[in-house]
Every structure is written in C-alpha cells, then in structure tokens.
MIZA-336945 format. One record per residue (C-alpha): residue in one letter; x negated, y negated, z. Coordinates in steps of 0.05 Angstrom, whole numbers, padded with zeros to 5 digits, always signed. Example, Ala and Ser with C-alpha at 12.3 -4.5 7.8 and 13.67 -1.06 7.14 Angstrom:
2
A-00246+00090+00156/S-00273+00021+00143/
//
This chain:
240
N-00734-01072+01190/L-00724-01008+01149/R-00716-01018+01071/P-00660-00985+01040/I-00706-00942+00997/A-00721-00909+01065/V-00646-00879+01072/E-00652-00863+01007/Q-00717-00814+01027/R-00692-00780+01087/P-00668-00698+01079/A-00586-00714+01081/L-00523-00671+01105/F-00492-00644+01046/G-00521-00703+00995/E-00492-00755+01044/M-00543-00795+01064/D-00546-00842+01128/V-00570-00914+01144/V-00556-00896+01222/K-00595-00822+01215/S-00653-00846+01191/M-00668-00889+01241/E-00682-00813+01269/S-00768-00826+01250/I-00771-00892+01298/P-00814-00893+01355/G-00761-00905+01417/I-00699-00864+01377/K-00681-00818+01390/M-00607-00772+01377/H-00552-00761+01413/S-00553-00688+01386/E-00579-00644+01321/G-00538-00673+01256/S-00509-00736+01300/T-00505-00806+01283/F-00500-00831+01366/Y-00572-00847+01387/S-00606-00875+01444/V-00666-00914+01446/R-00719-00918+01504/G-00682-00872+01549/G-00617-00916+01540/N-00549-00890+01537/R-00511-00894+01470/D-00461-00940+01480/Q-00512-01000+01498/N-00536-01000+01422/L-00501-01068+01391/I-00490-01050+01306/L-00470-01108+01262/I-00453-01113+01201/D-00459-01188+01173/D-00457-01210+01238/A-00391-01174+01257/P-00396-01129+01311/V-00381-01062+01297/Y-00355-01011+01355/N-00344-00936+01331/P-00409-00933+01280/S-00381-00855+01259/H-00337-00812+01219/L-00321-00741+01231/L-00338-00747+01310/G-00413-00770+01298/L-00432-00731+01238/F-00429-00787+01194/S-00439-00866+01208/T-00392-00922+01166/I-00445-00953+01132/I-00440-00934+01063/P-00517-00931+01042/D-00515-00972+00971/V-00480-01035+01001/V-00544-01041+01046/N-00595-01104+01037/D-00629-01095+01093/I-00643-01056+01165/T-00670-01090+01232/L-00671-01055+01293/Y-00691-01088+01363/K-00709-01046+01412/G-00730-01106+01467/D-00735-01183+01459/M-00663-01194+01420/P-00651-01256+01387/A-00603-01296+01423/S-00553-01309+01363/L-00535-01234+01353/G-00511-01233+01425/G-00532-01166+01458/R-00537-01095+01490/L-00575-01069+01551/S-00631-01025+01501/S-00616-01048+01422/V-00583-01076+01378/L-00573-01059+01303/S-00569-01120+01245/V-00550-01089+01176/R-00542-01150+01126/T-00502-01120+01058/K-00530-01137+00985/K-00483-01207+00962/G-00482-01171+00885/N-00503-01191+00822/D-00506-01262+00792/Q-00517-01240+00726/H-00487-01184+00708/R-00432-01134+00718/E-00439-01073+00751/M-00412-01001+00772/W-00441-00945+00815/G-00406-00885+00840/N-00425-00815+00846/V-00371-00748+00885/G-00403-00706+00921/L-00376-00645+00969/I-00352-00687+01023/S-00340-00759+00992/T-00331-00796+00928/K-00362-00857+00926/L-00350-00922+00877/G-00378-00992+00876/V-00381-01050+00832/E-00419-01124+00826/G-00427-01171+00789/P-00420-01244+00772/I-00353-01294+00782/R-00391-01350+00757/K-00462-01342+00727/D-00513-01368+00769/I-00458-01404+00819/S-00415-01339+00846/S-00435-01259+00858/F-00372-01208+00889/L-00400-01138+00908/V-00336-01079+00933/S-00351-01007+00944/A-00307-00962+00977/R-00323-00885+01002/V-00272-00843+01002/S-00276-00769+01044/R-00263-00703+01006/L-00253-00658+01075/K-00181-00633+01076/W-00190-00578+01021/I-00238-00556+01067/A-00204-00554+01132/Q-00145-00538+01100/A-00187-00474+01075/V-00195-00462+01155/S-00132-00475+01177/N-00053-00483+01145/D-00032-00529+01203/V-00083-00582+01174/S-00031-00653+01151/Q-00093-00693+01147/F-00166-00697+01152/N-00208-00756+01119/F-00236-00821+01132/Y-00251-00874+01094/D-00297-00937+01083/L-00288-01013+01051/T-00334-01069+01053/G-00330-01133+00998/K-00368-01182+00991/M-00367-01254+00961/N-00420-01312+00955/F-00413-01383+00927/R-00478-01429+00912/L-00423-01508+00922/N-00493-01534+00908/P-00558-01540+00919/K-00557-01556+00992/N-00494-01512+01003/Q-00473-01435+00999/I-00431-01397+01029/F-00414-01315+01042/F-00333-01282+01058/S-00366-01210+01084/L-00302-01159+01098/Y-00298-01090+01127/T-00257-01033+01145/S-00264-00957+01160/G-00218-00912+01183/D-00211-00834+01205/N-00147-00788+01212/Y-00146-00725+01235/F-00072-00691+01251/G-00037-00622+01247/N+00034-00612+01237/N+00051-00656+01300/N-00007-00688+01340/G-00073-00714+01326/I-00128-00771+01325/S-00140-00833+01289/W-00188-00902+01300/K-00204-00955+01251/N-00259-01005+01256/S-00247-01087+01218/A-00293-01146+01215/G-00305-01215+01179/T-00350-01258+01177/F-00366-01328+01147/R-00432-01362+01138/W-00449-01425+01102/N-00525-01447+01099/H-00540-01523+01089/L-00610-01545+01074/F-00621-01615+01094/N-00700-01602+01072/D-00764-01549+01051/R-00770-01544+01123/L-00696-01540+01162/F-00634-01507+01147/L-00576-01492+01191/N-00536-01422+01196/T-00466-01430+01220/T-00427-01362+01217/I-00359-01338+01247/A-00355-01267+01249/A-00303-01215+01290/G-00294-01134+01300/N-00238-01093+01307/Y-00216-01024+01336/D-00164-00983+01344/Y-00163-00914+01376/F-00097-00877+01383/L-00087-00797+01419/H-00023-00779+01376/T+00016-00728+01428/D+00079-00730+01384/V+00082-00749+01323/A+00157-00735+01296/N+00174-00787+01366/N+00112-00837+01353/T+00085-00814+01426/R+00009-00840+01425/W-00051-00863+01474/
//
C-alpha cells in the first residue's frame, strides 16, 4: 500500500503532486522515461498495467502525453499496487493492478480546499448531506497551460486538460451502506485547424451489506470509457 502522505512527500514537477510518479520508489517499478507517468512493472510493458479508481477502469491515466497523471492526489484515500497475485475481484493484467480508493467525504462538517499553481488550479468541497448518515465529495482540476503554449506559438487555439471527481455515501441503516462514485477527465490540444483530444469516464455503484460481525457482502457495478480523436480538419469535422 502507498499512503497519500507518501505522495505529498515526493518531489513534484512544477508543484504538481502525482500519484503515479510517487510509485517510482517501489521495488519493481520503472518509469517509462524521466518525468513520465507511464510505467512498467518487473520488465512488463506499460500497457500491461490495470488502473482502477473505485473499481472502475481508467484506460489512459495521463495528461499532456504522459507528463502528468489523471488522478487528483487530494481526493485519494488509499493506493494499493498488486505486482503479482492480483485478487480475482479486480480483474487482471499481465504486469500489475493499481487500485485507487477515493475519500468518501466528511460526514460531520463541510470543508473546502484549493490552490492555484503554475500548471493547474484545483478546488474541492466535501461535507455531510445528513450528518452521520450521508456525505459527498467533489473535486476538480483545470490546467493553466494555454498561455505558455501561446507564448511559444500563435497557432495554438486549445491547450488544456481537466479532471473531475465526485462521490456520495449513504448509510441506509446499520447493516446497509451504498456509494456512488464518478470520475471524468479530458485533454484538448489544437492548432488552427487540427489537433488531438482524449477523454476518460468512469463510474461505480457499490452496496455494502453486513450480515454479522464475521460476514459482509460488497456488490459493485463499475464501468469505464475512453475516447480518443485525431482531428485532421476541424472546420469540416474530419477526425480519426
């Protein structure tokens, strides 16, 4: 397991903490290149790793062609990396499974946090819907890179990425609890009439039922989607 505090203690590129890059110190993990969020485990390829956010798969965990990862560190509660002997409940890959659990939200009082950096602006809010019974968490990150790209080239029309994470938690009674989790991220990089874009979406519903002190049941429905487009002629909506 990798605790969120370990992510905060790692050196950060332009002040951007990164969950995936923080795994570089774990034995058996090798980053694809310096500063990259793509990684290989025990000699495997980078596409042989499964990344889950609240049990839903994320197919492209990178922003800016691998410079930053799509996971907002502020909302992470637990990070578990399986380099072998993966639990059957998580599915599988040839090299590894990275399971990220997000915070459920404070069910006692409301909190808000955020920061403005050179690369991005982050804002989050969490709190109770009904105290001691239900809670929510919403966090967003938006890049601030367009002005840097336009300083290099006047042809840049879009140059940005974003992340949005949300979660709701409801305690129906002492033996039943449900969670809703939603995640989406996107990248858009365009010149005058061409560019590339991609988008991740993931959602999870989980029901936890307690039979007794020794037996419980977790039922999860999760889905993930990934869209990628190469735009060759924006004016005529020609894309691949």
